[in-house]
C-alpha positions in Angstrom: -9.8 13.2 14.0 -12.5 13.2 11.3 -13.2 16.5 9.5 -16.4 18.3 10.6 -19.0 18.5 7.9 -21.8 20.9 7.5 -25.1 19.7 6.1 -27.0 21.9 3.6 -29.3 21.6 0.6 -28.7 22.3 -3.0 -31.1 24.4 -5.1 -32.7 21.1 -6.2 -33.2 20.1 -2.6 -30.6 17.4 -2.5 -28.9 17.1 0.9 -25.2 17.9 0.8 -22.2 17.7 3.1 -19.7 20.6 2.9 -16.2 20.6 4.3 -14.6 24.0 4.9 -10.9 25.0 5.0 -9.5 26.9 8.0 -10.2 30.2 6.2 -13.9 29.3 5.7 -13.9 28.5 2.0 -15.3 25.2 0.7 -12.8 22.4 0.5 -15.1 19.6 -0.6 -18.8 19.3 -1.3 -20.4 15.8 -1.6 -24.0 14.6 -1.7 -25.2 13.1 1.5 -26.0 9.8 -0.1 -22.5 9.3 -1.5 -20.7 10.5 1.7 -22.9 8.3 3.9 -22.3 5.2 1.8 -18.6 5.8 1.9 -18.7 6.2 5.7 -20.6 2.9 6.1 -18.1 1.1 4.0 -15.2 2.0 6.2 -14.8 0.3 9.6 -13.4 1.9 12.7 -10.4 0.5 14.6 -12.8 -0.8 17.3 -15.0 -2.6 14.7 -11.9 -4.2 13.1 -10.7 -5.4 16.5 -14.1 -6.8 17.4 -14.2 -8.6 14.0 -10.8 -10.3 14.7 -12.0 -11.5 18.1 -15.3 -12.8 16.8 -14.1 -15.8 14.8 -12.1 -17.0 17.8 -15.3 -16.9 19.9 -17.2 -18.7 17.2 -14.6 -21.4 16.9 -14.7 -21.9 20.7 -18.5 -22.1 20.8 -18.5 -24.6 17.9 -15.9 -26.8 19.7 -17.9 -26.7 22.9 -21.1 -27.6 21.1 -19.4 -30.4 19.3 -18.0 -31.8 22.6 -21.4 -31.7 24.2 -22.9 -33.6 21.2 -20.2 -36.3 21.6 -20.9 -36.8 25.3 -24.6 -36.9 24.6 -24.1 -39.7 22.1 -22.0 -41.8 24.5 -24.7 -41.9 27.1 
């Protein structure tokens, strides 16, 4: 399960994510921009599974389209 992050602002106004330990002390502090970019770069298990299925669907569609073109040319 992902770690819960608290959003806060630095003294300069930059948005931050803070992760706390069980005792409440800060474990990690990152800028929102850096953390969000890293989050977007990682894919979930569901996204990876969908990506694996997608090429098979594309190949099937391509083959069906090719078959319809061949039958159209024969007529």
